[in-house]
C-alpha positions in Angstrom: 26.2 14.7 29.5 28.0 18.0 28.9 27.4 20.7 31.5 25.3 23.5 30.0 26.2 27.0 30.9 23.2 28.9 32.3 22.9 32.5 31.2 21.8 34.8 33.9 18.8 36.9 33.1 19.6 40.5 32.3 17.8 42.0 35.3 19.3 45.5 34.7 17.6 45.7 31.4 14.3 44.4 32.9 14.4 47.0 35.6 15.3 49.8 33.1 12.5 48.7 30.8 9.9 48.8 33.6 11.2 52.1 34.7 10.9 53.5 31.2 7.3 52.2 31.1 6.6 54.0 34.3 8.1 57.2 32.9 5.4 57.1 30.2 2.6 55.8 32.4 2.9 58.3 35.3 2.5 61.4 33.2 -0.5 59.9 31.4 -2.1 59.2 34.7 -1.3 62.6 36.0 -2.9 64.3 33.0 -5.9 62.0 33.3 -6.3 63.0 36.9 -6.2 66.7 36.1 -2.6 67.8 36.5 -1.3 70.3 34.0 0.5 69.1 30.9 3.7 71.1 31.9 3.7 69.4 35.3 3.3 66.0 33.8 6.1 66.6 31.3 8.4 67.8 34.0 7.6 64.7 36.1 8.4 62.5 33.1 11.7 64.3 32.6 12.6 63.9 36.3 11.7 60.2 36.2 13.7 59.7 33.1 16.8 61.3 34.7 16.5 59.1 37.8 16.0 56.0 35.6 19.1 56.8 33.5 21.2 57.4 36.7 19.9 54.2 38.4 20.5 52.2 35.2 24.1 53.4 35.0 24.7 52.6 38.7 23.2 49.2 38.3 25.4 48.4 35.3 28.5 49.6 37.2 27.5 47.4 40.1 26.9 44.4 37.8 30.4 44.9 36.2 32.0 45.0 39.7 30.2 41.9 40.8 31.3 40.1 37.6 34.9 41.2 38.2 34.7 39.8 41.8 33.3 36.5 40.6 36.1 36.2 38.0 38.7 36.8 40.6 37.2 34.1 42.8 37.3 31.6 40.0 40.9 32.5 39.0 42.7 33.9 42.1 45.2 36.7 41.6 48.8 35.6 41.9 50.4 38.7 43.3 53.9 39.3 44.4 53.6 37.3 47.6 51.6 34.4 46.3 53.2 31.0 46.7 52.7 28.1 44.4 53.5 25.4 47.0 54.6 24.9 50.5 57.9 26.8 50.8 58.5 27.0 47.1 60.9 29.7 45.8 61.8 31.1 49.1 64.4 33.9 48.9 68.1 33.5 49.5 70.9 31.4 48.0 70.6 28.3 50.1 71.2 25.1 48.2 69.8 23.0 51.0 70.4 21.9 54.5 70.7 24.0 57.6 74.3 25.1 57.4 75.1 28.3 59.4 76.4 31.2 57.4 79.5 33.0 58.9 
């Protein structure tokens, strides 16, 4: 059987969608409970601003986590990375332990 790649659910979109729903629901409830329309609209705008900011931060965090996972899968071979035990050590030694004058 071939291994199937599981796709992770897009939790950021789910959270943003629920937050958008709340941005609509909260002002409706506020008006229903007797708050002024201006107060309900300002509340909706404030909730929308917070939702947009949090969505952007969640997306940035998600990209950072994906980048870290990608680096764990394929480790970075920097300047000091070695491919094997003692491979490509510096100097002009052709072999042996002959002292240099």
